[in-house]
Structure formats: structure tokens, C-alpha cells
PyMOL commands that place a pseudoatom at each C-alpha (Angstrom):
pseudoatom trace, name=CA, resn=MET, resi=1, chain=A, elem=C, hetatm=0, pos=[107.257, 137.344, 101.301]
pseudoatom trace, name=CA, resn=ASN, resi=2, chain=A, elem=C, hetatm=0, pos=[104.421, 136.571, 98.288]
pseudoatom trace, name=CA, resn=ALA, resi=3, chain=A, elem=C, hetatm=0, pos=[104.303, 140.125, 97.720]
pseudoatom trace, name=CA, resn=THR, resi=4, chain=A, elem=C, hetatm=0, pos=[108.587, 140.918, 97.267]
pseudoatom trace, name=CA, resn=ARG, resi=5, chain=A, elem=C, hetatm=0, pos=[109.944, 138.742, 94.403]
pseudoatom trace, name=CA, resn=TRP, resi=6, chain=A, elem=C, hetatm=0, pos=[112.485, 136.448, 96.110]
pseudoatom trace, name=CA, resn=SER, resi=7, chain=A, elem=C, hetatm=0, pos=[115.532, 137.500, 94.531]
pseudoatom trace, name=CA, resn=SER, resi=8, chain=A, elem=C, hetatm=0, pos=[114.881, 140.844, 95.989]
pseudoatom trace, name=CA, resn=VAL, resi=9, chain=A, elem=C, hetatm=0, pos=[114.767, 139.080, 99.169]
pseudoatom trace, name=CA, resn=TYR, resi=10, chain=A, elem=C, hetatm=0, pos=[118.406, 137.647, 98.445]
pseudoatom trace, name=CA, resn=THR, resi=11, chain=A, elem=C, hetatm=0, pos=[119.729, 141.051, 97.496]
pseudoatom trace, name=CA, resn=MET, resi=12, chain=A, elem=C, hetatm=0, pos=[118.668, 142.880, 100.751]
pseudoatom trace, name=CA, resn=VAL, resi=13, chain=A, elem=C, hetatm=0, pos=[119.408, 139.648, 102.808]
pseudoatom trace, name=CA, resn=GLN, resi=14, chain=A, elem=C, hetatm=0, pos=[122.981, 139.400, 100.944]
pseudoatom trace, name=CA, resn=GLN, resi=15, chain=A, elem=C, hetatm=0, pos=[123.559, 143.277, 101.552]
pseudoatom trace, name=CA, resn=TYR, resi=16, chain=A, elem=C, hetatm=0, pos=[123.239, 142.863, 104.958]
pseudoatom trace, name=CA, resn=VAL, resi=17, chain=A, elem=C, hetatm=0, pos=[125.395, 139.932, 105.566]
pseudoatom trace, name=CA, resn=ASP, resi=18, chain=A, elem=C, hetatm=0, pos=[128.065, 142.531, 103.554]
pseudoatom trace, name=CA, resn=ILE, resi=19, chain=A, elem=C, hetatm=0, pos=[127.806, 145.532, 105.821]
pseudoatom trace, name=CA, resn=ARG, resi=20, chain=A, elem=C, hetatm=0, pos=[126.909, 143.053, 108.802]
pseudoatom trace, name=CA, resn=THR, resi=21, chain=A, elem=C, hetatm=0, pos=[130.929, 143.101, 110.098]
pseudoatom trace, name=CA, resn=PHE, resi=22, chain=A, elem=C, hetatm=0, pos=[130.404, 146.953, 109.512]
pseudoatom trace, name=CA, resn=ILE, resi=23, chain=A, elem=C, hetatm=0, pos=[127.850, 147.596, 111.710]
pseudoatom trace, name=CA, resn=GLU, resi=24, chain=A, elem=C, hetatm=0, pos=[128.961, 145.982, 114.923]
pseudoatom trace, name=CA, resn=LEU, resi=25, chain=A, elem=C, hetatm=0, pos=[132.204, 147.978, 114.756]
pseudoatom trace, name=CA, resn=ILE, resi=26, chain=A, elem=C, hetatm=0, pos=[129.269, 151.073, 116.191]
pseudoatom trace, name=CA, resn=ASP, resi=27, chain=A, elem=C, hetatm=0, pos=[129.698, 151.253, 119.909]
pseudoatom trace, name=CA, resn=ASP, resi=28, chain=A, elem=C, hetatm=0, pos=[127.744, 153.138, 122.248]
pseudoatom trace, name=CA, resn=ASP, resi=29, chain=A, elem=C, hetatm=0, pos=[124.116, 153.967, 119.809]
pseudoatom trace, name=CA, resn=ALA, resi=30, chain=A, elem=C, hetatm=0, pos=[121.566, 152.415, 122.444]
pseudoatom trace, name=CA, resn=ASP, resi=31, chain=A, elem=C, hetatm=0, pos=[118.875, 153.266, 119.230]
pseudoatom trace, name=CA, resn=LEU, resi=32, chain=A, elem=C, hetatm=0, pos=[121.303, 150.753, 116.993]
pseudoatom trace, name=CA, resn=ASP, resi=33, chain=A, elem=C, hetatm=0, pos=[120.979, 148.238, 119.908]
pseudoatom trace, name=CA, resn=GLU, resi=34, chain=A, elem=C, hetatm=0, pos=[116.979, 147.768, 119.322]
pseudoatom trace, name=CA, resn=LEU, resi=35, chain=A, elem=C, hetatm=0, pos=[117.402, 147.519, 115.530]
pseudoatom trace, name=CA, resn=ARG, resi=36, chain=A, elem=C, hetatm=0, pos=[120.584, 144.579, 115.314]
pseudoatom trace, name=CA, resn=LEU, resi=37, chain=A, elem=C, hetatm=0, pos=[119.578, 140.965, 115.115]
pseudoatom trace, name=CA, resn=SER, resi=38, chain=A, elem=C, hetatm=0, pos=[120.556, 138.749, 118.016]
pseudoatom trace, name=CA, resn=THR, resi=39, chain=A, elem=C, hetatm=0, pos=[122.693, 135.712, 117.708]
pseudoatom trace, name=CA, resn=ARG, resi=40, chain=A, elem=C, hetatm=0, pos=[120.374, 133.237, 116.630]
pseudoatom trace, name=CA, resn=GLU, resi=41, chain=A, elem=C, hetatm=0, pos=[118.659, 135.890, 114.452]
pseudoatom trace, name=CA, resn=ASP, resi=42, chain=A, elem=C, hetatm=0, pos=[121.864, 136.612, 112.579]
pseudoatom trace, name=CA, resn=ARG, resi=43, chain=A, elem=C, hetatm=0, pos=[122.741, 131.813, 112.157]
pseudoatom trace, name=CA, resn=GLU, resi=44, chain=A, elem=C, hetatm=0, pos=[118.581, 131.935, 110.783]
pseudoatom trace, name=CA, resn=VAL, resi=45, chain=A, elem=C, hetatm=0, pos=[119.922, 134.834, 108.268]
pseudoatom trace, name=CA, resn=ASP, resi=46, chain=A, elem=C, hetatm=0, pos=[123.141, 133.032, 107.647]
pseudoatom trace, name=CA, resn=LEU, resi=47, chain=A, elem=C, hetatm=0, pos=[120.600, 130.349, 106.547]
pseudoatom trace, name=CA, resn=LEU, resi=48, chain=A, elem=C, hetatm=0, pos=[118.120, 131.947, 104.340]
pseudoatom trace, name=CA, resn=LEU, resi=49, chain=A, elem=C, hetatm=0, pos=[121.172, 133.568, 102.361]
pseudoatom trace, name=CA, resn=GLY, resi=50, chain=A, elem=C, hetatm=0, pos=[122.216, 130.119, 101.821]
pseudoatom trace, name=CA, resn=GLN, resi=51, chain=A, elem=C, hetatm=0, pos=[118.805, 128.814, 100.351]
pseudoatom trace, name=CA, resn=LEU, resi=52, chain=A, elem=C, hetatm=0, pos=[118.332, 131.753, 98.781]
pseudoatom trace, name=CA, resn=GLU, resi=53, chain=A, elem=C, hetatm=0, pos=[121.752, 131.182, 97.026]
pseudoatom trace, name=CA, resn=ASN, resi=54, chain=A, elem=C, hetatm=0, pos=[120.375, 128.247, 95.683]
pseudoatom trace, name=CA, resn=PHE, resi=55, chain=A, elem=C, hetatm=0, pos=[117.374, 129.779, 94.310]
pseudoatom trace, name=CA, resn=ASP, resi=56, chain=A, elem=C, hetatm=0, pos=[119.159, 132.382, 92.266]
pseudoatom trace, name=CA, resn=THR, resi=57, chain=A, elem=C, hetatm=0, pos=[122.368, 129.849, 91.226]
pseudoatom trace, name=CA, resn=LEU, resi=58, chain=A, elem=C, hetatm=0, pos=[119.107, 127.579, 89.316]
pseudoatom trace, name=CA, resn=THR, resi=59, chain=A, elem=C, hetatm=0, pos=[116.884, 130.534, 88.955]
pseudoatom trace, name=CA, resn=LEU, resi=60, chain=A, elem=C, hetatm=0, pos=[120.022, 131.886, 86.304]
pseudoatom trace, name=CA, resn=ALA, resi=61, chain=A, elem=C, hetatm=0, pos=[120.165, 128.644, 85.376]
pseudoatom trace, name=CA, resn=TRP, resi=62, chain=A, elem=C, hetatm=0, pos=[116.325, 127.998, 83.775]
pseudoatom trace, name=CA, resn=GLN, resi=63, chain=A, elem=C, hetatm=0, pos=[117.590, 131.478, 82.106]
pseudoatom trace, name=CA, resn=ARG, resi=64, chain=A, elem=C, hetatm=0, pos=[120.080, 130.032, 80.010]
pseudoatom trace, name=CA, resn=ASP, resi=65, chain=A, elem=C, hetatm=0, pos=[119.597, 129.301, 76.383]
pseudoatom trace, name=CA, resn=THR, resi=66, chain=A, elem=C, hetatm=0, pos=[120.831, 126.063, 76.170]
pseudoatom trace, name=CA, resn=MET, resi=67, chain=A, elem=C, hetatm=0, pos=[117.751, 125.189, 78.435]
pseudoatom trace, name=CA, resn=PHE, resi=68, chain=A, elem=C, hetatm=0, pos=[115.008, 122.429, 77.461]
pseudoatom trace, name=CA, resn=LEU, resi=69, chain=A, elem=C, hetatm=0, pos=[112.081, 121.497, 79.433]
pseudoatom trace, name=CA, resn=TYR, resi=70, chain=A, elem=C, hetatm=0, pos=[114.051, 118.370, 80.174]
pseudoatom trace, name=CA, resn=ASP, resi=71, chain=A, elem=C, hetatm=0, pos=[116.750, 120.056, 82.024]
pseudoatom trace, name=CA, resn=VAL, resi=72, chain=A, elem=C, hetatm=0, pos=[113.507, 121.853, 83.617]
pseudoatom trace, name=CA, resn=ARG, resi=73, chain=A, elem=C, hetatm=0, pos=[112.240, 119.194, 84.443]
pseudoatom trace, name=CA, resn=ILE, resi=74, chain=A, elem=C, hetatm=0, pos=[115.872, 117.805, 85.556]
pseudoatom trace, name=CA, resn=LEU, resi=75, chain=A, elem=C, hetatm=0, pos=[115.690, 121.347, 87.659]
pseudoatom trace, name=CA, resn=PHE, resi=76, chain=A, elem=C, hetatm=0, pos=[112.268, 121.236, 89.298]
pseudoatom trace, name=CA, resn=GLU, resi=77, chain=A, elem=C, hetatm=0, pos=[112.742, 117.369, 90.716]
pseudoatom trace, name=CA, resn=ALA, resi=78, chain=A, elem=C, hetatm=0, pos=[115.816, 118.683, 92.600]
pseudoatom trace, name=CA, resn=VAL, resi=79, chain=A, elem=C, hetatm=0, pos=[114.502, 120.951, 93.691]
pseudoatom trace, name=CA, resn=MET, resi=80, chain=A, elem=C, hetatm=0, pos=[111.179, 119.248, 95.176]
pseudoatom trace, name=CA, resn=GLU, resi=81, chain=A, elem=C, hetatm=0, pos=[113.803, 116.478, 97.047]
pseudoatom trace, name=CA, resn=ASP, resi=82, chain=A, elem=C, hetatm=0, pos=[115.516, 119.639, 98.682]
pseudoatom trace, name=CA, resn=TYR, resi=83, chain=A, elem=C, hetatm=0, pos=[112.186, 121.685, 99.295]
pseudoatom trace, name=CA, resn=PRO, resi=84, chain=A, elem=C, hetatm=0, pos=[109.598, 118.995, 99.481]
pseudoatom trace, name=CA, resn=GLN, resi=85, chain=A, elem=C, hetatm=0, pos=[106.692, 122.450, 99.829]
pseudoatom trace, name=CA, resn=ALA, resi=86, chain=A, elem=C, hetatm=0, pos=[107.775, 123.169, 96.342]
pseudoatom trace, name=CA, resn=ALA, resi=87, chain=A, elem=C, hetatm=0, pos=[105.872, 120.516, 94.762]
pseudoatom trace, name=CA, resn=HIS, resi=88, chain=A, elem=C, hetatm=0, pos=[102.820, 122.018, 95.021]
pseudoatom trace, name=CA, resn=TYR, resi=89, chain=A, elem=C, hetatm=0, pos=[104.026, 124.339, 92.393]
pseudoatom trace, name=CA, resn=LEU, resi=90, chain=A, elem=C, hetatm=0, pos=[106.452, 122.507, 90.828]
pseudoatom trace, name=CA, resn=SER, resi=91, chain=A, elem=C, hetatm=0, pos=[105.180, 119.226, 90.210]
pseudoatom trace, name=CA, resn=ARG, resi=92, chain=A, elem=C, hetatm=0, pos=[103.878, 117.667, 86.742]
pseudoatom trace, name=CA, resn=SER, resi=93, chain=A, elem=C, hetatm=0, pos=[100.895, 118.401, 87.757]
pseudoatom trace, name=CA, resn=ALA, resi=94, chain=A, elem=C, hetatm=0, pos=[100.674, 121.539, 89.584]
pseudoatom trace, name=CA, resn=ASN, resi=95, chain=A, elem=C, hetatm=0, pos=[97.979, 123.849, 88.635]
pseudoatom trace, name=CA, resn=ILE, resi=96, chain=A, elem=C, hetatm=0, pos=[100.193, 125.772, 86.188]
pseudoatom trace, name=CA, resn=VAL, resi=97, chain=A, elem=C, hetatm=0, pos=[100.758, 122.916, 83.800]
pseudoatom trace, name=CA, resn=GLN, resi=98, chain=A, elem=C, hetatm=0, pos=[98.354, 123.230, 81.846]
pseudoatom trace, name=CA, resn=GLN, resi=99, chain=A, elem=C, hetatm=0, pos=[98.635, 120.299, 79.429]
pseudoatom trace, name=CA, resn=PRO, resi=100, chain=A, elem=C, hetatm=0, pos=[100.621, 117.475, 81.528]
pseudoatom trace, name=CA, resn=ASN, resi=101, chain=A, elem=C, hetatm=0, pos=[100.414, 114.001, 79.214]
pseudoatom trace, name=CA, resn=PHE, resi=102, chain=A, elem=C, hetatm=0, pos=[101.899, 117.220, 76.347]
pseudoatom trace, name=CA, resn=GLU, resi=103, chain=A, elem=C, hetatm=0, pos=[104.876, 118.479, 78.461]
pseudoatom trace, name=CA, resn=ASN, resi=104, chain=A, elem=C, hetatm=0, pos=[106.025, 114.895, 79.859]
pseudoatom trace, name=CA, resn=GLY, resi=105, chain=A, elem=C, hetatm=0, pos=[105.925, 113.666, 75.840]
pseudoatom trace, name=CA, resn=VAL, resi=106, chain=A, elem=C, hetatm=0, pos=[107.580, 116.755, 75.552]
pseudoatom trace, name=CA, resn=CYS, resi=107, chain=A, elem=C, hetatm=0, pos=[110.442, 115.363, 78.184]
pseudoatom trace, name=CA, resn=LYS, resi=108, chain=A, elem=C, hetatm=0, pos=[110.411, 112.534, 76.865]
pseudoatom trace, name=CA, resn=ILE, resi=109, chain=A, elem=C, hetatm=0, pos=[111.709, 113.698, 73.340]
for i in range(1, 109): cmd.bond("trace and resi %d" % i, "trace and resi %d" % (i + 1))
show_as sticks, trace
zoom trace
């Protein structure tokens, strides 16, 4: 998923979920049967879609004109709480943070 933006993945997964019931209506197509997801895989798609919806909501929130650095930091901490593996990218000491002391100071203002 690194080479593809997660929002594109979200769109593709959402489109699959939208047409899934219609795919199930197609009977007796051996070629299609080979491509259909199993029940377990469909459940995994539903779980993935739920997680991607969370990220979509956060991404839209981060783009608001009223969002301040402090608000972004609060949202980052909420994401890290739900997804600990994201801490490497979102923590106050992440490699992307060039001036951690400055960022922490701005968040306190």
C-alpha cells in the first residue's frame, strides 16, 4: 500500500462494497467464481473499510481552515492510541519533525 495513496485504496474498497451484492447475483459463471472473495475475505474488506473511513474523516478534518497545530497534534495522538504502529510517523519525535521544540512550543500557545 506504500506505492498507492490510502485514499485511492479507500475509494477502490468502497466501490467493491457498493457492487458486492450485485456480484453475488451473478450465477453459474465459473470464471467469476475464481475471482470472488471468500466470506472471510469479505469480512476483512469490511474491517479495512471501517479503518479507512476513520482515516478519511481525519484527513478531511486536517484540511479545515480552522485547524490549528495543537488540534492536529490532538488528532495525531488519537490516531496513535488506536493505531500504535502509526506512532513512528506521527509522534512528536518522528523523523519528519524538523524542530520538535518549536512544534511543542507552538502547540502550547
